[in-house]
N, C-alpha and C positions, 0 to 999 in steps of 0.2 A: 485775101488780100494782105499785103505785108503791112506790119506795125509802121507808125509814122511818128517821128519827134519835128516838133514845131520849130526853127530857129529863127528868132526875132533878130535880125541884123541886115546891114546894107552894105558890109564889107566881105567881097568874096575871099580876101585872104582867111579870114575867120570861118566862112562855110566850109572852105576845102577839109581841113582836118577832121571837123564835126563829121562833115558826111562820108569821107574815108573810113573814119574810126565805127561808125554807127552802122555802115553797110556791111562791115565785118561781123557785126551780131546779125544782119539780116533785116535790119530797120530803115527805112527811107528818111529822108529830111527833105520837109517842106521849108523852104526857106523864105521869109517874110519881110517886107521892108517895114521897119517901125513906124515909119512916118507916114504911111498909108492906114495905121489902125487906129481908131478912136477908141472911146471908152465903149460904144456902141457894139464894136466889132471884135473887140480883142477876146472874149470867150469863143464867139461863133469862129474865130480864126485859128483857134487853139483846141477845139472840141473835138473828141474822138482822137485824138493824138495820145499816145503813151507818156509825153512829155514836153515841156517847154524849156528851149534855152535862150536866156535874154544876152544880146551883145552889150556890155555896160559900154562899150566905146562906141557904139553907133551915135551919129549925129542926133538923133533924136531922144537921147536920153541925158538929161541933167540929173542931179541928185534927186529932184523931188519926182520927177517923171521916172527915174528908175525904181523908186520906192513904191509908187502908186502902181506900177505897173506888177511889181512881185508881190505887192501886198493883195491887190486884186486876184491874181492868179491862185496865190496861196489860199486866201478867203473862200475861193471858188473850188477847193479841194485839186488841184494840178500839181503834178510832180514838176519841180522847177529846178534849174541850175542857172549859173550866172558865169558868162566868159569875162572875166574882169582884166584879161591881158592888153596893154596899151590903152586903159581907160583911164581917167581922171576922176575920181571918186575921192570924196571927203574920207578921213580916215575912220572917223566916228560913223558915217554913212556907210562904210566899209563892214564896220563891226556889226551893225544891224542887217547888212545884206546875208552876213554870214548864218546869223540866226535864223533869218527866215528861211534861207536855203539849206539848213542844218549842214554845213561844211561842205555842199556841192558848189564850190567856187573854183573855176580855174584861173591860176594866176600866172601859169607856164604853159608851153607846149604840151610838157612831160603829163601835165595834169589831165590832159583831154581823155585819156583812155579810161583812167580812174573815174572821173565824173561820169562819163558815159554809162561805164557799168553801173554805177550807184544811182543814177537817173533810173535806169531800165529796172534796176532791182527794186527801186520804191514804186514803180509804176506796176507792178505785179500785186493785184489784188489779195492773192493766195499766200503769201509772204508770212502772214501772221499765223498762219495755218500749218506751219514747219518748224521744225526746231532747228537752229544752228549748232546747239551745245547743250549738252545735259549731263551732269556729274554730281558728285556729293560734294557739297560744300566744305570749306576748310573747318567748320565747327565739327563735322561728322554727325552731325543730328538734323541737318537738312538737306533737300535736293535743290539744286541749283539748274534752272533751265533759262536758257536763251532763246527767244523766238526770232524769226527772219526779219521782223520789222525793229529788231534791236531792243525790244521790251525784256527785261529780266526780272525773275521773281525767284523768291526762296521758298520752299514749303516745308515746314518742320513735319517730321516724322510722328506718329504713323500716317502715311500717305493715304491710306484707305482702311477699311475694315479688314481687309486681307494683309496689311503689313503687321507682322507678330513682332516688329522691332528688330529682328534679327539682322547680321550682316549683310550688307549688299555686296553680291559676287561680280556682278556684271551689268552694264547698261548698253543697251544695244538700240540704235536709231533705225527704224525701217527703212526700206530702200527709198521711199517716200519723204521720208523724214517728218510725217505728219504724225507719227507716234513713237514712243521709246518703250521698249520692254526692260524691265529692271527684274533681276535674278536675285531671289533673297538666299541665304543657306537653307539648305533643306530643299531646293528647287523649288521653292515658292516663287512664282510670277506676277507682276504687278504690272499692267499696260499705262502708261500716262499719253494722253491723247492731246497734241499742240491747241487744237481748237479749243479744247476744254480751259487750257490754263490761259488762253489768250481771253477768254470771257471769265477770267478768274475762278476757272473750276466750277462751271454752273450746276455741275451733278459731282456729289460726292464730298468727300473730307478736303480735298484741295480748295474748295470754296470758302471752307470753314477756318482754313489756317493759312491763307496765302498771306505773304508778306513781300510787298514790293521792296525791290533791292534799291536803298536809297542812294542818293546822289553823294551823301556825306563819306558814305564807305568806300565808294567808287573813287572819289575824289582823292581820298587819303591814299588808297593803295598806288593810284597813278604817281601821285608826289613822291611816295617810298620809291617807287620803280624809277623814276627821273632822277632821285638824289644817288640811288644805288650805282646808276649809270654814270654819275658825275656830271650831269646837264644841268645847265641853269633854265628857266622858264624862257629866255630870250632865245637860247640857241634851240630849244623845242620848238620855239615860233618859226625860227629860220627855217629849220628842218622840213616842217610840217605845212609851213604857210599861213598857220592859224594863229591871229593876233595874240601877243601876250598876256593881255588883259583877259580874252576869253580863255587861254590857259589857265591863268589865275583864278575865274569862276568855276571852271569844272574843278581845280584841286581844292577850292573850299567848299564844295559841295553847292553851289549856288545855281548850277546848270549842269544835268544829265546828258552827258554826249550821246549821239547816236551812234549805232553800230560801225558806221563808216568812218566818223570821227575817232572813235575808240582805236578803231583799226589802224587810222593815220598816225595816232598818237604812239601806239605800242610799237609799231613799225619803228618810227623813227627814234624810240627809245632803246630799240633792239632787241625786244622781248616778243613771245607770241602773245596774242590778246588774251588767251586762257590764264597767263600770269596773273591777270588782274583779279582773278577769283579764287589764287590760290597764295598760301603762304611762303610758297618756296619756288 
């Protein structure tokens, strides 16, 4: 049975681009009119689907109704996105919508494909058990890991009892990305498992030495790259569709962005996401 995304919209013009894009991913779209769904049926109507898209421009959604529906779905554990094109939403409410959806907000037709991919990605329950990126941190004394759900962590060496502190020759991800093999000088090998990193290394030295990559360091690096590119926060906001106050919060370290949001910011700056975690 194919996966299904629920679209809460009463506008055929909105349903068409989402249906076309998601069907390319082998996902069906179940379009429901928000006016026919009350509190008692909202979760029932969206249960079993891989994600929910709310059309903020639907007649059923004022600002309060939009926040109620998004908050209820998020609190219930659903993966959610919002179609904000041609919607009249108070700017302050729009910022809250961005926070609730962690950046999965479509403001233009061009956003639909990116948001659809992000929604399906977040609905994958195994994404936290896979690595996106593993490398030596700029300090040279820590291992940087990025999981599929966007969580980042730094692990000081020695990584385990097998780590003798010698130079790291190579880091190779398994085909499944569920583990990484670290080869040290002298051909000594250490296997790091994503699932253990996700649980803060429940077994072994990783659990004792794990340090979360804090938002302040991430924000400072993003600001540095933005300034190097000669961009203002206003211009970066225009390029990404992310409100300038939200960008300011990220750069100040008051909010750690998701992997999708980080990708949007770095693409707009003109650098690969990996540059955020390196000095050059």
